N, C-alpha and C positions, 0 to 999 in steps of 0.2 A: 242351139243355133249359133253359127259362126258369126262373130261380130268384128267389124273393122272401122276404123276412123279414116276420113278423108281430110287431109290438111293442105293448106296453101299458104305461100309467102305473100303477105300483103302489107299495107301501110308503108309503101316505098316512095310515096311522093315526097317532095322536099320544097318548102316555100311555094313559089309560083309555078313549080314544075310538077305536073301531075303524071303519075306512072301507074299503070294497071287499071283493072276494072273491078275495084274492090267491092262495091255495093252489089254487083252482079255475082261475084265469086261467093260472097257470104250467103247467097241464097241456096248454094249447092254443097258447100263443105260442112264439116262438123267441128273442125278446129282451125284456128288461124294462128300463124306465126307472124308476129308483128314486129317490124323493124324498130330498133331502139335509138336511132339517131347516129350511129357510128358509120355504118355503110350506107344507110338510107333512112328516110324518115326525119321528123323533127317533133318538137313538143306539141305543135298544134295537130299534126297528122296523127300522132300517137293517140291523143285524146279522142279525136274524131273516129279513128279506126276501132279503138276499144269500145266506144259507145255503139257503133254500128254492129260490132260482134255481139255485144250484149243483147241488142234488140233482136238479133236473129238466133239467140240461144246457141251460139257458136262458142266452143271452148277457147279461152284466151291464152295465148302463149307468147313468151318473149323470144325474139329472134336476134340474139347478139352477134355481132360480127367484128372484124378487125376495123380499127379506125382508119378507114380508107374510102371516103365519099367519092373521090374521083375515080377510083377503080371499082366501085360498087362492091367492095369487099371480096372481090374474086381474085386479087393478086396475093401470092404467097408473102408472108412476112416472117422475118426472124424475130422472135419475141420470147422473152423468158417466161417460165411457168408462173412466176409471181405476177407478172404483168397480165398474163391471160386470166388468172383468177380474179384479179382486181377489175379488169375491164368487164368481165362477166358479172361481178357483183354490181358494178355501176349501172350496167344496162338493164339487168334483171330487176334491180331495185327500182329503177325508174318506171318500168312497165308495170311492175306489181302495184306501184302507187296509183297508176291510172286505173288499173283493174279495181282496186279498192274504191276509187272514186265513183265507180258505177255499181258498187256493191257486188262485185264478182270475184271469185278466187283466181289467182294465176294458176292455170291448169298445168302448163308444161313449159319447158325451155328447149328450143332447138338452135344450135349454132348455125351460122350462115356461111355460105359460100366457101372460101378458102379455109377459114377457120374450121368448118365442118369437115371438109375433105382432108386437111392435114391431121386433125384429131382422130379421124377414122382409122388412121394407120400409125399414129404416134402415141403410145401409151402415156408418156409424160404430159403431152398437150391435152390429152383426153382427161387425165386425172386433174389437171389444173382447172379445166372447165367444170368438172364434176364438183371440185371443191368450191368454186364460185357459186354454183347453183345451191350446194348444201348450205353455204353461209347466207345467201340472200333469200332463198325460198325453198327450205328443206322439204316442204310438202309437195313441191312441184315434181312432175314426171320429166325425166330426162329423155328426150327423143333423139335417137341417133341411128345411123346406118345399120341395118340389120347385120348381126354377127361381127360388128366392128369393135375396135378398142374403146369406143364411146360406151357401148353397152357393158363391157367389162368394168370400166371405170365407175360408171353409175352404180353398179351393184356393189362395188368395192367400198364405196362410201356410204351405202345404205339408202340410196335413192330408188324410187320406183323408176323403171326404165320401159321405154316403148321402142320397138324395133320398126324402122321405117323402110319402105320400099318405094321405088319410083316407077310411075306409069310410063314415062317417055324416055327412059335412059337405058342404055345397054350395060350389061354386067360382064366383068372379067371372071375368070374361073375361081379366083379367091373370094369372090363376093363383093369386091370393090366396083365402083362405077368406072366405066370407060371414060377416059379423058375427053372432054369436049373438044380438044385439039385434034382428035383422031377421027377418021371417017367412020360412020356407023355408030357413033356415040349417042345420037339422038334418034328416037323412033317416032317418025312423023305420021306413019300410016295407022289410023285407028283400027283398021282390020287386023293389024298385027298386035297393037298395044292393048286393046281391050280384052281379048281372050287371054293374053299374057297376064294381065292384072288379075283376072278371075282365077287363073291357075295358081298364081302366087298365094292368093288368099285361101282358096279352097283345097289345094293339093300341097302347098308348101314347096313348090318347085318353080325354077326359072331356068330358061335356056340361055346360056352365055353367048357372048359374041362369037366364040369359036365352036358353037354347037353342042356344048356339054350341058347336061342337066345337073343342077346343083340344088341342095336344100336352101330354103329361105323362109324366115319367119316374118309375117306381115301383120303387125299391129295397127299400122297407119300407112296410108298411101299418099305420097306427095303428088299433087296435081297443080298445074299452072293455069292461071286465068288472066293472062295479060293481053288477050285479044279475043275477038268474038269466036274465032275457030277453036281456041282453047276452052272457052266456056262450053261450046257444043260438045267438045271432047269430055269434059267433066260430066256432063249430063249423060253421055253414053256409058261412061264407066260406072256411074252410079246405077243406071237402069240395068246394066248387065249383071252387076253384083246382086242387085235385088232379085233379078230373075233367077239367079243361081241359089237363092235362099239366104243370102248374106244380109245381116242387119247392119245398117250404116248408123253409127252412134259416135258421140264425142269421145275423145281419148280416155277420159276418166272412167268411162263405162266398159272400156276394153281392158285396161290395166288396173288391176285391184291391189 
């Protein structure tokens, strides 16, 4: 039977500011990417989110990003490989400690926002992230954009890797995501997005923004749950996959 993981970025509230519908999201996903305080989140939010993930038997993952709270980690930064490795160690180490506090392993690590996007194309940056994960949590799975430099870097340092696809993002012909700044980068219509996700998982194919079919490997699907419509979308994706005979399981059960 085909298996796939559903992951979501959560734990993004900060102090008195609440962001996202984390409690609801955790009812539908199998893995959680939890902000580590650099682009979002804080020490109280991290503990609460890890605790809720554990209650729902959801795989716990660290979601390290650039040190950019104001820009939510979505602005590009010029930063050395050494700095990237150390900021990853810092954030992964913190989240791993919270996971240990609820007697759960740190299942995976997924970079956030601009750090993720830059590293998907930049082998030096990707290797710096992989080195940080290897140092802080060598047993964790590196989750990266399918077919990207992140996957190559993780394998190079001996980490388990998981190839991630996106339910609501358009793809370029080289397998990268279409920039959010461009029209058509986001897929809002569930009638288009849901069958597309099922095809990525069951056939290993996706149609690019310019109409080409390319190969893609889907170990985990990123879904968003920051509003009620997004939650309904997640439910539809999960239902459609199950109807197609796909088993929805935490990432550790997909990547051995």
